[in-house]
OpenMM code with the backbone's topology and positions (N, CA, C; nanometers):
from openmm import Vec3, app, unit

residues = "MET LEU LEU HIS GLU LYS TYR ALA HIS LEU GLU ARG PRO GLU ASP LEU LEU PRO LEU SER LEU GLN ILE VAL ARG PHE LYS ILE MET SER GLN ARG ARG LYS SER VAL ARG ARG GLY GLU TYR THR GLN VAL SER ILE SER ASP ILE GLN LEU PRO ASP LEU ASP ALA ASN PRO ALA ASP TYR VAL GLU ARG LYS GLU THR MET GLU ARG LEU THR ALA ALA ILE GLY GLY LEU GLY GLU ARG CYS ARG GLU LEU LEU ARG LEU LYS LEU GLN GLY LYS THR PHE PRO GLU ILE GLN LYS ILE MET GLY ALA ALA ALA ILE ASN THR ILE TYR THR TRP ASP HIS ARG CYS ARG LYS ASN LEU LEU ASP ALA MET GLY GLY ASP TRP GLU ARG PRO LYS ARG".split()
positions = [
    Vec3(-2.5755, -4.8842, -16.5550),
    Vec3(-2.4920, -4.8166, -16.6511),
    Vec3(-2.5726, -4.7067, -16.7236),
    Vec3(-2.6956, -4.7421, -16.7667),
    Vec3(-2.7789, -4.6459, -16.8372),
    Vec3(-2.8145, -4.5278, -16.7480),
    Vec3(-2.8400, -4.5552, -16.6200),
    Vec3(-2.8736, -4.4473, -16.5282),
    Vec3(-2.7582, -4.3475, -16.5154),
    Vec3(-2.6360, -4.3977, -16.5105),
    Vec3(-2.5207, -4.3073, -16.4992),
    Vec3(-2.5047, -4.2229, -16.6241),
    Vec3(-2.5338, -4.2797, -16.7404),
    Vec3(-2.5163, -4.2038, -16.8647),
    Vec3(-2.6317, -4.1074, -16.8891),
    Vec3(-2.7545, -4.1576, -16.8729),
    Vec3(-2.8707, -4.0777, -16.9094),
    Vec3(-2.9077, -3.9774, -16.8002),
    Vec3(-2.8878, -4.0148, -16.6765),
    Vec3(-2.9283, -3.9294, -16.5654),
    Vec3(-2.8069, -3.8882, -16.4816),
    Vec3(-2.7033, -3.8437, -16.5465),
    Vec3(-2.5815, -3.8015, -16.4769),
    Vec3(-2.6037, -3.6740, -16.3963),
    Vec3(-2.7070, -3.5977, -16.4310),
    Vec3(-2.7321, -3.4724, -16.3612),
    Vec3(-2.7893, -3.4950, -16.2206),
    Vec3(-2.8387, -3.6188, -16.1922),
    Vec3(-2.8887, -3.6490, -16.0584),
    Vec3(-2.7710, -3.6893, -15.9706),
    Vec3(-2.7569, -3.6195, -15.8618),
    Vec3(-2.6406, -3.6431, -15.7769),
    Vec3(-2.6774, -3.7151, -15.6477),
    Vec3(-2.7961, -3.6939, -15.5973),
    Vec3(-2.8342, -3.7533, -15.4695),
    Vec3(-2.9152, -3.8817, -15.4919),
    Vec3(-2.9009, -3.9785, -15.4074),
    Vec3(-2.9803, -4.1026, -15.4187),
    Vec3(-3.1295, -4.0791, -15.3973),
    Vec3(-3.1652, -3.9736, -15.3226),
    Vec3(-3.3074, -3.9437, -15.3003),
    Vec3(-3.3784, -3.9037, -15.4286),
    Vec3(-3.3061, -3.8509, -15.5243),
    Vec3(-3.3662, -3.8114, -15.6519),
    Vec3(-3.3955, -3.9326, -15.7408),
    Vec3(-3.3332, -4.0453, -15.7123),
    Vec3(-3.3531, -4.1652, -15.7948),
    Vec3(-3.4867, -4.2335, -15.7681),
    Vec3(-3.5420, -4.2209, -15.6479),
    Vec3(-3.6692, -4.2864, -15.6172),
    Vec3(-3.7836, -4.2328, -15.7035),
    Vec3(-3.8068, -4.1006, -15.7100),
    Vec3(-3.9135, -4.0524, -15.7984),
    Vec3(-3.8875, -4.0873, -15.9453),
    Vec3(-3.7617, -4.0836, -15.9838),
    Vec3(-3.7276, -4.1189, -16.1218),
    Vec3(-3.7582, -4.2654, -16.1501),
    Vec3(-3.7238, -4.3527, -16.0589),
    Vec3(-3.7489, -4.4956, -16.0799),
    Vec3(-3.8988, -4.5243, -16.0825),
    Vec3(-3.9757, -4.4559, -15.9979),
    Vec3(-4.1217, -4.4737, -15.9998),
    Vec3(-4.1820, -4.4241, -16.1317),
    Vec3(-4.1298, -4.3167, -16.1831),
    Vec3(-4.1773, -4.2651, -16.3110),
    Vec3(-4.1449, -4.3626, -16.4237),
    Vec3(-4.0254, -4.4207, -16.4216),
    Vec3(-3.9860, -4.5185, -16.5234),
    Vec3(-4.0773, -4.6411, -16.5161),
    Vec3(-4.1057, -4.6894, -16.3960),
    Vec3(-4.1951, -4.8051, -16.3789),
    Vec3(-4.3347, -4.7719, -16.4305),
    Vec3(-4.3843, -4.6509, -16.4001),
    Vec3(-4.5166, -4.6093, -16.4476),
    Vec3(-4.5213, -4.6084, -16.6007),
    Vec3(-4.4169, -4.5555, -16.6644),
    Vec3(-4.4108, -4.5550, -16.8108),
    Vec3(-4.4101, -4.6966, -16.8674),
    Vec3(-4.3346, -4.7860, -16.8013),
    Vec3(-4.3283, -4.9251, -16.8478),
    Vec3(-4.4644, -4.9932, -16.8353),
    Vec3(-4.5327, -4.9687, -16.7248),
    Vec3(-4.6656, -5.0285, -16.7046),
    Vec3(-4.7635, -4.9766, -16.8095),
    Vec3(-4.7642, -4.8473, -16.8344),
    Vec3(-4.8550, -4.7896, -16.9342),
    Vec3(-4.8225, -4.8427, -17.0736),
    Vec3(-4.6953, -4.8587, -17.1023),
    Vec3(-4.6557, -4.9145, -17.2316),
    Vec3(-4.7076, -5.0570, -17.2464),
    Vec3(-4.6958, -5.1356, -17.1395),
    Vec3(-4.7454, -5.2731, -17.1432),
    Vec3(-4.8970, -5.2764, -17.1606),
    Vec3(-4.9683, -5.1868, -17.0956),
    Vec3(-5.1150, -5.1816, -17.1092),
    Vec3(-5.1548, -5.1442, -17.2527),
    Vec3(-5.0859, -5.0466, -17.3118),
    Vec3(-5.1153, -5.0088, -17.4503),
    Vec3(-5.0943, -5.1262, -17.5449),
    Vec3(-4.9862, -5.2018, -17.5226),
    Vec3(-4.9603, -5.3182, -17.6068),
    Vec3(-5.0690, -5.4235, -17.5895),
    Vec3(-5.1132, -5.4434, -17.4667),
    Vec3(-5.2178, -5.5428, -17.4407),
    Vec3(-5.3488, -5.5035, -17.5081),
    Vec3(-5.3827, -5.3761, -17.5020),
    Vec3(-5.5055, -5.3293, -17.5676),
    Vec3(-5.4927, -5.3443, -17.7186),
    Vec3(-5.3780, -5.3070, -17.7727),
    Vec3(-5.3559, -5.3172, -17.9162),
    Vec3(-5.3643, -5.4615, -17.9636),
    Vec3(-5.3171, -5.5538, -17.8834),
    Vec3(-5.3198, -5.6961, -17.9198),
    Vec3(-5.4545, -5.7607, -17.8915),
    Vec3(-5.5442, -5.6900, -17.8241),
    Vec3(-5.6753, -5.7446, -17.7949),
    Vec3(-5.6790, -5.8366, -17.6754),
    Vec3(-5.5802, -5.8278, -17.5895),
    Vec3(-5.5746, -5.9180, -17.4751),
    Vec3(-5.6818, -5.8866, -17.3712),
    Vec3(-5.7317, -5.7627, -17.3681),
    Vec3(-5.8353, -5.7278, -17.2704),
    Vec3(-5.9732, -5.7742, -17.3153),
    Vec3(-5.9926, -5.7950, -17.4430),
    Vec3(-6.1236, -5.8369, -17.4920),
    Vec3(-6.1341, -5.9877, -17.5072),
    Vec3(-6.0275, -6.0595, -17.4791),
    Vec3(-6.0313, -6.2048, -17.4908),
    Vec3(-6.1114, -6.2641, -17.3758),
    Vec3(-6.1801, -6.3722, -17.4067),
    Vec3(-6.2589, -6.4422, -17.3061),
    Vec3(-6.1782, -6.5612, -17.2587),
    Vec3(-6.1790, -6.5813, -17.1312),
    Vec3(-6.1063, -6.6933, -17.0741),
    Vec3(-6.1650, -6.8245, -17.1239),
    Vec3(-6.0811, -6.9218, -17.1487),
    Vec3(-6.1270, -7.0503, -17.2003),
    Vec3(-6.2188, -7.1193, -17.1002),
    Vec3(-6.2016, -7.0915, -16.9722),
    Vec3(-6.2880, -7.1535, -16.8715),
    Vec3(-6.4260, -7.0884, -16.8684),
    Vec3(-6.4404, -6.9674, -16.9243),
    Vec3(-6.5694, -6.8989, -16.9258),
    Vec3(-6.6548, -6.9345, -17.0466),
    Vec3(-6.5970, -6.9973, -17.1472),
    Vec3(-6.6706, -7.0311, -17.2688),
    Vec3(-6.7526, -7.1567, -17.2435),
    Vec3(-6.8810, -7.1496, -17.2761),
    Vec3(-6.9673, -7.2659, -17.2619),
    Vec3(-6.9673, -7.3426, -17.3930),
    Vec3(-6.9162, -7.4627, -17.3886),
    Vec3(-6.9099, -7.5455, -17.5080),
    Vec3(-7.0334, -7.6344, -17.5145),
    Vec3(-7.0863, -7.6557, -17.6349),
    Vec3(-7.2036, -7.7424, -17.6457),
    Vec3(-7.1662, -7.8869, -17.6192),
    Vec3(-7.2620, -7.9603, -17.5699),
    Vec3(-7.2420, -8.1024, -17.5462),
    Vec3(-7.2501, -8.1731, -17.6805),
    Vec3(-7.1400, -8.2318, -17.7238),
    Vec3(-7.1338, -8.2939, -17.8552),
    Vec3(-7.1744, -8.4401, -17.8532),
    Vec3(-7.2087, -8.4910, -17.7368),
    Vec3(-7.2546, -8.6292, -17.7308),
    Vec3(-7.3895, -8.6413, -17.8001),
    Vec3(-7.4158, -8.7596, -17.8506),
    Vec3(-7.5416, -8.7838, -17.9213),
    Vec3(-7.6579, -8.7729, -17.8233),
    Vec3(-7.7520, -8.6867, -17.8549),
    Vec3(-7.8693, -8.6689, -17.7726),
    Vec3(-7.9843, -8.7416, -17.8409),
    Vec3(-8.0412, -8.8417, -17.7777),
    Vec3(-8.1484, -8.9192, -17.8417),
    Vec3(-8.2698, -8.8345, -17.8792),
    Vec3(-8.3032, -8.7359, -17.7978),
    Vec3(-8.4193, -8.6517, -17.8275),
    Vec3(-8.3946, -8.5690, -17.9536),
    Vec3(-8.2739, -8.5139, -17.9686),
    Vec3(-8.2417, -8.4369, -18.0891),
    Vec3(-8.2433, -8.5255, -18.2127),
    Vec3(-8.1930, -8.6470, -18.1980),
    Vec3(-8.1909, -8.7405, -18.3101),
    Vec3(-8.3322, -8.7720, -18.3564),
    Vec3(-8.4211, -8.7995, -18.2620),
    Vec3(-8.5606, -8.8324, -18.2972),
    Vec3(-8.6277, -8.7117, -18.3604),
    Vec3(-8.6028, -8.5938, -18.3062),
    Vec3(-8.6641, -8.4725, -18.3608),
    Vec3(-8.6162, -8.4467, -18.5041),
    Vec3(-8.4841, -8.4617, -18.5279),
    Vec3(-8.4313, -8.4438, -18.6637),
    Vec3(-8.4892, -8.5477, -18.7591),
    Vec3(-8.5010, -8.6701, -18.7116),
    Vec3(-8.5552, -8.7768, -18.7950),
    Vec3(-8.7007, -8.7487, -18.8321),
    Vec3(-8.7796, -8.7036, -18.7359),
    Vec3(-8.9200, -8.6706, -18.7641),
    Vec3(-8.9302, -8.5542, -18.8623),
    Vec3(-8.8456, -8.4531, -18.8429),
    Vec3(-8.8466, -8.3383, -18.9347),
    Vec3(-8.8078, -8.3813, -19.0756),
    Vec3(-8.7073, -8.4675, -19.0872),
    Vec3(-8.6654, -8.5164, -19.2196),
    Vec3(-8.7769, -8.5982, -19.2852),
    Vec3(-8.8468, -8.6783, -19.2076),
    Vec3(-8.9578, -8.7567, -19.2627),
    Vec3(-9.0697, -8.6652, -19.3108),
    Vec3(-9.1027, -8.5626, -19.2321),
    Vec3(-9.2057, -8.4664, -19.2730),
    Vec3(-9.1632, -8.3919, -19.3991),
    Vec3(-9.0365, -8.3518, -19.4035),
    Vec3(-8.9858, -8.2781, -19.5187),
    Vec3(-8.9860, -8.3658, -19.6435),
    Vec3(-8.9445, -8.4904, -19.6293),
    Vec3(-8.9437, -8.5818, -19.7431),
    Vec3(-9.0848, -8.6052, -19.7953),
    Vec3(-9.1796, -8.6256, -19.7048),
    Vec3(-9.3185, -8.6462, -19.7460),
    Vec3(-9.3747, -8.5206, -19.8131),
    Vec3(-9.3407, -8.4024, -19.7579),
    Vec3(-9.3919, -8.2771, -19.8145),
    Vec3(-9.3322, -8.2516, -19.9524),
    Vec3(-9.2046, -8.2790, -19.9710),
    Vec3(-9.1410, -8.2589, -20.1015),
    Vec3(-9.1978, -8.3571, -20.2031),
    Vec3(-9.2265, -8.4787, -20.1583),
    Vec3(-9.2864, -8.5778, -20.2489),
    Vec3(-9.4235, -8.5364, -20.2976),
    Vec3(-9.4947, -8.4558, -20.2205),
    Vec3(-9.6270, -8.4095, -20.2601),
    Vec3(-9.6244, -8.2870, -20.3496),
    Vec3(-9.5081, -8.2278, -20.3705),
    Vec3(-9.4986, -8.1108, -20.4580),
    Vec3(-9.5003, -8.1529, -20.6039),
    Vec3(-9.5223, -8.0571, -20.6906),
    Vec3(-9.5212, -8.0834, -20.8341),
    Vec3(-9.3790, -8.1054, -20.8849),
    Vec3(-9.3699, -8.1541, -21.0084),
    Vec3(-9.2403, -8.1859, -21.0688),
    Vec3(-9.1506, -8.0613, -21.0785),
    Vec3(-9.2099, -7.9488, -21.1179),
    Vec3(-9.1306, -7.8271, -21.1339),
    Vec3(-9.0720, -7.7822, -20.9998),
    Vec3(-9.1506, -7.7896, -20.8935),
    Vec3(-9.1007, -7.7498, -20.7614),
    Vec3(-8.9915, -7.8444, -20.7136),
    Vec3(-9.0089, -7.9723, -20.7346),
    Vec3(-8.9049, -8.0672, -20.6929),
    Vec3(-8.7754, -8.0422, -20.7692),
    Vec3(-8.7863, -8.0147, -20.8977),
    Vec3(-8.6671, -7.9863, -20.9781),
    Vec3(-8.5993, -7.8564, -20.9321),
    Vec3(-8.6789, -7.7545, -20.9053),
    Vec3(-8.6250, -7.6270, -20.8592),
    Vec3(-8.5529, -7.6447, -20.7251),
    Vec3(-8.6131, -7.7166, -20.6323),
    Vec3(-8.5492, -7.7406, -20.5032),
    Vec3(-8.4218, -7.8230, -20.5192),
    Vec3(-8.4237, -7.9209, -20.6077),
    Vec3(-8.3050, -8.0037, -20.6319),
    Vec3(-8.1899, -7.9176, -20.6837),
    Vec3(-8.2194, -7.8278, -20.7774),
    Vec3(-8.1158, -7.7409, -20.8329),
    Vec3(-8.0619, -7.6434, -20.7278),
    Vec3(-8.1515, -7.5917, -20.6434),
    Vec3(-8.1066, -7.5015, -20.5373),
    Vec3(-8.0185, -7.5749, -20.4375),
    Vec3(-8.0534, -7.6986, -20.4043),
    Vec3(-7.9719, -7.7767, -20.3111),
    Vec3(-7.8367, -7.8132, -20.3714),
    Vec3(-7.8271, -7.8171, -20.5010),
    Vec3(-7.6992, -7.8415, -20.5671),
    Vec3(-7.6120, -7.7169, -20.5690),
    Vec3(-7.6676, -7.6039, -20.5254),
    Vec3(-7.5897, -7.4805, -20.5178),
    Vec3(-7.5974, -7.3961, -20.6436),
    Vec3(-7.6918, -7.4254, -20.7306),
    Vec3(-7.7072, -7.3461, -20.8535),
    Vec3(-7.7632, -7.2084, -20.8201),
    Vec3(-7.7200, -7.1090, -20.8956),
    Vec3(-7.7723, -6.9740, -20.8792),
    Vec3(-7.9008, -6.9607, -20.9605),
    Vec3(-7.9757, -6.8536, -20.9350),
    Vec3(-8.1010, -6.8348, -21.0070),
    Vec3(-8.0800, -6.8176, -21.1583),
    Vec3(-7.9759, -6.7458, -21.2043),
    Vec3(-7.9546, -6.7405, -21.3493),
    Vec3(-7.9218, -6.8776, -21.4087),
    Vec3(-7.8481, -6.9606, -21.3350),
    Vec3(-7.8197, -7.0955, -21.3847),
    Vec3(-7.9466, -7.1797, -21.3900),
    Vec3(-8.0305, -7.1649, -21.2882),
    Vec3(-8.1569, -7.2386, -21.2866),
    Vec3(-8.2455, -7.1926, -21.4009),
    Vec3(-8.2428, -7.0632, -21.4312),
    Vec3(-8.3219, -7.0102, -21.5429),
    Vec3(-8.2819, -7.0780, -21.6727),
    Vec3(-8.1523, -7.0921, -21.6970),
    Vec3(-8.1054, -7.1558, -21.8202),
    Vec3(-8.1418, -7.3033, -21.8240),
    Vec3(-8.1226, -7.3724, -21.7113),
    Vec3(-8.1508, -7.5161, -21.7076),
    Vec3(-8.2991, -7.5439, -21.7283),
    Vec3(-8.3843, -7.4641, -21.6636),
    Vec3(-8.5283, -7.4894, -21.6716),
    Vec3(-8.5929, -7.4225, -21.7924),
    Vec3(-8.5170, -7.3397, -21.8620),
    Vec3(-8.5665, -7.2789, -21.9852),
    Vec3(-8.6697, -7.1698, -21.9637),
    Vec3(-8.6607, -7.0983, -21.8532),
    Vec3(-8.7544, -6.9888, -21.8262),
    Vec3(-8.7125, -6.8668, -21.9067),
    Vec3(-8.8119, -6.7887, -21.9494),
    Vec3(-8.7846, -6.6712, -22.0322),
    Vec3(-8.7205, -6.5580, -21.9509),
    Vec3(-8.7626, -6.5416, -21.8255),
    Vec3(-8.7119, -6.4315, -21.7427),
    Vec3(-8.6723, -6.4852, -21.6061),
    Vec3(-8.5804, -6.4156, -21.5436),
    Vec3(-8.5350, -6.4588, -21.4113),
    Vec3(-8.6437, -6.4359, -21.3071),
    Vec3(-8.7280, -6.3370, -21.3303),
    Vec3(-8.8378, -6.3125, -21.2369),
    Vec3(-8.9327, -6.4315, -21.2315),
    Vec3(-8.9418, -6.5054, -21.3394),
    Vec3(-9.0232, -6.6269, -21.3397),
    Vec3(-8.9673, -6.7267, -21.2393),
    Vec3(-8.8359, -6.7405, -21.2348),
    Vec3(-8.7724, -6.8328, -21.1407),
    Vec3(-8.7965, -6.7856, -20.9977),
    Vec3(-8.7861, -6.6547, -20.9748),
    Vec3(-8.8133, -6.6018, -20.8410),
    Vec3(-8.9569, -6.6330, -20.7986),
    Vec3(-9.0506, -6.6161, -20.8896),
    Vec3(-9.1909, -6.6447, -20.8600),
    Vec3(-9.2116, -6.7923, -20.8319),
    Vec3(-9.1535, -6.8782, -20.9146),
    Vec3(-9.1650, -7.0232, -20.8917),
    Vec3(-9.1069, -7.0600, -20.7555),
    Vec3(-8.9909, -7.0022, -20.7232),
    Vec3(-8.9270, -7.0321, -20.5964),
    Vec3(-9.0158, -6.9915, -20.4802),
    Vec3(-9.0725, -6.8712, -20.4868),
    Vec3(-9.1601, -6.8246, -20.3802),
    Vec3(-9.2807, -6.9162, -20.3651),
    Vec3(-9.3439, -6.9516, -20.4750),
    Vec3(-9.4622, -7.0386, -20.4699),
    Vec3(-9.4270, -7.1781, -20.4190),
    Vec3(-9.3133, -7.2306, -20.4619),
    Vec3(-9.2726, -7.3647, -20.4174),
    Vec3(-9.2438, -7.3671, -20.2679),
    Vec3(-9.1766, -7.2638, -20.2185),
    Vec3(-9.1499, -7.2589, -20.0747),
    Vec3(-9.2791, -7.2444, -19.9954),
    Vec3(-9.3733, -7.1656, -20.0488),
    Vec3(-9.5032, -7.1499, -19.9823),
    Vec3(-9.5784, -7.2828, -19.9821),
    Vec3(-9.5786, -7.3530, -20.0953),
    Vec3(-9.6462, -7.4827, -20.1019),
    Vec3(-9.5798, -7.5838, -20.0083),
    Vec3(-9.4484, -7.5800, -20.0000),
    Vec3(-9.3764, -7.6712, -19.9109),
    Vec3(-9.4113, -7.6426, -19.7652),
    Vec3(-9.4184, -7.5157, -19.7283),
    Vec3(-9.4557, -7.4793, -19.5918),
    Vec3(-9.5979, -7.5240, -19.5611),
    Vec3(-9.6886, -7.5057, -19.6567),
    Vec3(-9.8264, -7.5507, -19.6370),
    Vec3(-9.8330, -7.7020, -19.6228),
    Vec3(-9.7532, -7.7735, -19.7020),
    Vec3(-9.7528, -7.9199, -19.6953),
    Vec3(-9.6957, -7.9693, -19.5628),
    Vec3(-9.6120, -7.8878, -19.4997),
    Vec3(-9.5558, -7.9272, -19.3703),
    Vec3(-9.6422, -7.8800, -19.2543),
    Vec3(-9.7588, -7.8322, -19.2821),
    Vec3(-9.8509, -7.7925, -19.1759),
    Vec3(-9.8372, -7.6484, -19.1328),
    Vec3(-9.7702, -7.5667, -19.2126),
    Vec3(-9.7571, -7.4250, -19.1812),
    Vec3(-9.6464, -7.3930, -19.0823),
    Vec3(-9.5643, -7.4926, -19.0474),
    Vec3(-9.4558, -7.4710, -18.9526),
    Vec3(-9.3359, -7.5535, -18.9945),
    Vec3(-9.2188, -7.4912, -18.9971),
    Vec3(-9.0990, -7.5640, -19.0382),
    Vec3(-9.0520, -7.6616, -18.9312),
    Vec3(-9.0777, -7.6306, -18.8054),
    Vec3(-9.0226, -7.7098, -18.6968),
    Vec3(-9.0949, -7.8418, -18.6779),
    Vec3(-9.2096, -7.8389, -18.6139),
    Vec3(-9.2848, -7.9624, -18.5922),
    Vec3(-9.4323, -7.9276, -18.5823),
    Vec3(-9.5191, -8.0228, -18.6079),
    Vec3(-9.6621, -7.9919, -18.6034),
    Vec3(-9.7062, -7.9581, -18.4619),
    Vec3(-9.8057, -7.8699, -18.4531),
    Vec3(-9.8602, -7.8316, -18.3241),
    Vec3(-9.9402, -7.9497, -18.2680),
    Vec3(-9.9179, -7.9744, -18.1382),
    Vec3(-9.9882, -8.0878, -18.0760),
    Vec3(-10.0884, -8.0414, -17.9774),
] * unit.nanometer
topology = app.Topology()
chain = topology.addChain("A")
for resn in residues:
    res = topology.addResidue(resn, chain)
    for name in ("N", "CA", "C"):
        topology.addAtom(name, app.Element.getBySymbol(name[0]), res)
């Protein structure tokens, strides 16, 4: 019906073939533009995604446990001020909040304490966050 109304000037059936191919080409290009706009070409297939193995790995568990033991021992060897500063940071306090709680005169003092405490903690853990060199 649309062809008769819109393309009434075409009289021969041979003229409809190029017209139909042009219409199909426009439809295909329109579909491609929509796919690009929707991001369908940049999507990764679900079968191509490598998912991590979520099963309990005994080696990872032992490694985490050893790291936690080293960290606990190293934190226990720090001074009271460093332990308090680390505790406040782990609670999610900001440096201005820590300044008020610890009663420091300037915020730069807290930055300095934090830097020194982290350095002392790294030294207490043997100079490496991961595991001691064997």
